[in-house]
N, C-alpha and C positions, 0 to 999 in steps of 0.2 A: 474883298479879301481874296488873295490868290487861292485857287482851289487846293493846291498842295498844302498850304498852311492850315486851311480849314480842316482838311482831312487828317492832317498830322495831329492837330489839337484834339479832334474827336477820337481818333484811335488811341492817343495817349491817355485820354480821360477814361475811355472804355477799359483799357488794359489796367489802369490803376484801380478802378472800382472792382474789376474782376479779381485782381490780386487780393483785395480785402475780402471779397466774398469767398474765395478759395481758402484763405487763411481762417475764416470763421466757419468752414465746412458747410456753407450754404449755397454753393454754386450749382444747384440742380438746374435742369433744363428750363423749367418754368420761370425760375428766377433770372436766368441768363436772358430770357425773353424780356423781362422787365428792364434789363440794362439796354437791350437793343431798342426798346421803345423810347427810353430816355435819350439815347443817342440820336434817334430819328427826330425827336422833338427839339432837341438842342441844336441839331444841324440847322433847322429852320431859324432858330433864335439867333445863332451866330451869323447866318447869312444876312439877317436884318440888322445886326449890330456887330460888325466885324471887330470892333475894339474890345468886345467882350470875350474874345477867344481865350484869353488867359484866365477867365473865370469859369470856363466850361467844366473843368474837372470837379470843382466843388458843387456846381449846379447838378451835374449828373449824379454825384454821390448823394446829394439831398433828394433828388427825384427818386432814386432807387430806394433810399431809406424810407421815404414817404409811401411808396408803393408797397414795400414790404410790411410796413406798419398796418396798412389797410388790409392786407391779405394774410399775413403770417405772425406779425408781432414785432416787437422792438429789435432793431439791429443797427449797428453792432453793439452788443452789450459791453458795458464798461469793464475792462480788466483791471483798472486802477483801484477800484473800491471793492473792499471785501464785505460790504454791508449786507444786510438781510434783504434789501429791496433791490433787485437787479434793475438797472436803468441803462438807456441807450446813450451813446456818445453823440455829440453834436458836431456839425461841420462849421468851422470858423476859418476865415471870415465868411459870412453868409454870401457876400458877393465881393470876391477879391481873389488875388493870385495866391498861390502856394497854400491851398486849403489843408487844414489839419483836423483830425478827430480830437475833440476835447471833451473832458468831463466837466460839465457845468457845476456839478455838485461839489467836486473837490477843487475846481478851478485850476486844472492842470491840462496841458497839452499831452495827449497820449502818443500820437503818431501822425505823420503826414498821411494824407489820403494815398493809399497804395502801399503803405508800409505796416499795416496791422500785423502782418506775419512776423515781423521782427519782435513785436511786443508779445504776441501770443506764442512765440517759439516755434513757428511753422515756416 
């Protein structure tokens, strides 16, 4: 993969995930470090499998979501359900282009990764 294409895909993924973190008011320094760790890990992954560059946004979103769950709790919380039990959105497709945040409980697509701010009004 051409270095510019690799870097462009990683920077785009980073920006989209950061936009969602900012929209959810959770973009503190330690959480931004989790994003940077995910980007570093996925840089190696894409170097090994260049055809996977179009999947890197969803993978970084999942990596950050997993790291946040381990340290802080569920993120992003579903804005589509007004139920008593808060639950996190999932990234779909798990490995594919054009990842979206979806509510598995209501079976609805909430927003593309990077566009949670539009749903949350931010």
